[in-house]
N, C-alpha and C positions, 0 to 999 in steps of 0.2 A: 532468419528462418525461411526456408523456401517452401513452396506450396505443398510439396510431398511431406515435408517434416510437419507442417501445420495440420495436414489431414490425419496424421497419426499421433499427434500431441494428446495426451490424456486430458479429459475435460477439466478435471479437478487436480491441479498440481501447482505448487508454489514455485515460481521462478523468480529469482532475485540475484542481485549483486551481493556476494557474501565471502567472508574469510572463515577461517577456522573459529574465530571468536565472535564475529559480528555479522549482522545483516543490515542492508541499507533499505530504508523505506522513504517514501516521498509524501510531503504535504505542501500545501500552498496557503499563504497568508497575506493579509495586507502588509505593507512595508513596515508599518509601526511595530509589528510583531516579528516579521520575518528577518528584517535586517539586524535587529539586535540579537536575535537567536543565533544567527550565523556568525555574528561578531564575538559573542561571548560563549557560544556552545551550550547555552541554556535558554529556555524560554523566559521572556521577561514577565514582570508582574501583570501586565495587560493580558497575558495568555490565561484563559479561564479554565482552570483545572477541574472546575465542577460541571463541565459540559463534556459530552462524548467527543472524542477526537479520533478521526479516521486516519489510519496509516496505510500506505499502498506500496508493495514492493515493486510494482510495474511502473517505469518511467512513462511509457506511452499511455497507460491508463491515467496516470496523473495529468498528462498533457491533454487528454480528452476531457478530463474533469474541470481543468482550470483554463481551457482554451489557449493553450500554449502560454499561460501567464497573462492573458488579456482580460479575463473576467474580473469584474469588480470585486475587491476583497481577496483576490487570489493572485495578486501581481508579483509576489515573491515566492519563488519555488525553492523549497528546501529538500536536500538529500540528508536524511538524518541516519546516522550510523548507530545502531543499537546492539546491546548484548543479545547473543543468540539464546542464551538460557532464559532471559526475560521474554523475548518473542515467543519462545516455545511454552513458557508458563502461560502467556496470554492465550495461545491456541488451545491448551489443555483446559483452560478455565472459560472458554468461550462457548456461546450458544449461537446456532444459526439464527439469522434475523428473520427467517420465515419458517412456518410450520411444515414439517415433513412427517407424515403419519408413521412411516416405517421406522423413523428414528425417535420420534417423541411420543408416540401414542397419541392420545387425544389432544385437541388444541389447548385445553386448560392446563394440562401437564406441561406443554411447551411454554406457555405464558408464565407459568410459575418458574420454570427453569430460566427463561429470559430475564425475569426480574431479579433472580439471585445472581446471574452471571455478571462478572465485571467487564467482560468482553464479548463482542459479538462479531459474527462473520457473515459476509455475503460474497457470493461469487458473480461477478459481472463479466460480460464478454470482453476478452482481451482485444486490443486495438493494434492496427498496423500503422504504418507511417502517416497515412492519410486519415487516421483516426476512425477508420471503418472497422466493424466488428469482425472478429475471428471466430472460428467454430469451437474455441475452447475458452475457459474462464480464467479470470485474474482475481486473486484474493483481495479483498478489502477487510481490514481488521479495525473494528471500533473499540476504543478503550474508555472506560468510565470508572469513576470511584477509585477503588484501589489499584486498578490497572493503569488508569491515567496518572495517578500519583507516582507509581513505580516507574512508568515511562519517563516522566519529567525529572524525577529526582535520582533514579538509579540506573536506568538502562542506557542512557545516551552516552555514546563515546565521542561523538563529534557531529557538527552541523555544518553543512556547506551550502551557500547560495548558488543554485545551479540555474538561476533565471537567465543568465547570458547563454548557457548551453541550450536551454529551451528555445531562445530566440534564434540561435545559429541554426539549430536543426530545422526549425519551422521555416526559416528563410530558404534553406536549400530544398526543402520539400516543395515549397511554393515555386521555386525555380525549375523544378523537375529534375533536380540532382539527387535522386533517391539513394543511389549507392553511397555518395559522399555523406548524405545524411545518416544513413544506416551505420556507416563507419564511426560516427560520433556517439552512437547510443551506448549507454552503460551496458556491460556484459551482464546479462541475467541468465544465470544457469539454474537448472533444476535444484531446488533447495532440499538437502538431505534430512529428512525428518521421519521418524518412526511412523509406520502405517496407523498404529493405535492413536497417535496424536491428532490425526485428521479423520479418523474413522467416524466420529460423531459430527463432522462438520461437512460431509459430502451429501449433497442433495438439492 
């Protein structure tokens, strides 16, 4: 994405690698969880389904979060291909992770909605190849309770260990070969979703 495109990119838009049936999201785990997940296509028993799990459609935001796979407990980077219907169910049933008066009314109403919602959304600055913030946002989708169970048991179509890709891109960036690095990035296109699915999540 060039500077002109970045300047005109909508602040709140989902960009992701996707097909007609699936969307790819990223997570990073310690090897004891990440490697078995990639090998079997399912999270192992050590994966705690009673905790909120955050999925991220942006590869570079994941690199920012996990430090290119160098942060402790995030050494294995996974690309998780999930069912689009499930992804959109989570969006429809999500609540923003922060209070926006125009959307939620008073703060107490927002807190009640947050407690009831099986998913939550926050929008953080998207990142460039040097992991510097861009002037538009990247979706982070947190799944808990029913949403986490559906994610683990129903939505996953495949899990790939992309730790080697993260290392290769990072090495090229450090060597100043940004065009080669950019050529290795997953193609993340605007994700086609009805406006009403996101209307309650912008703010």
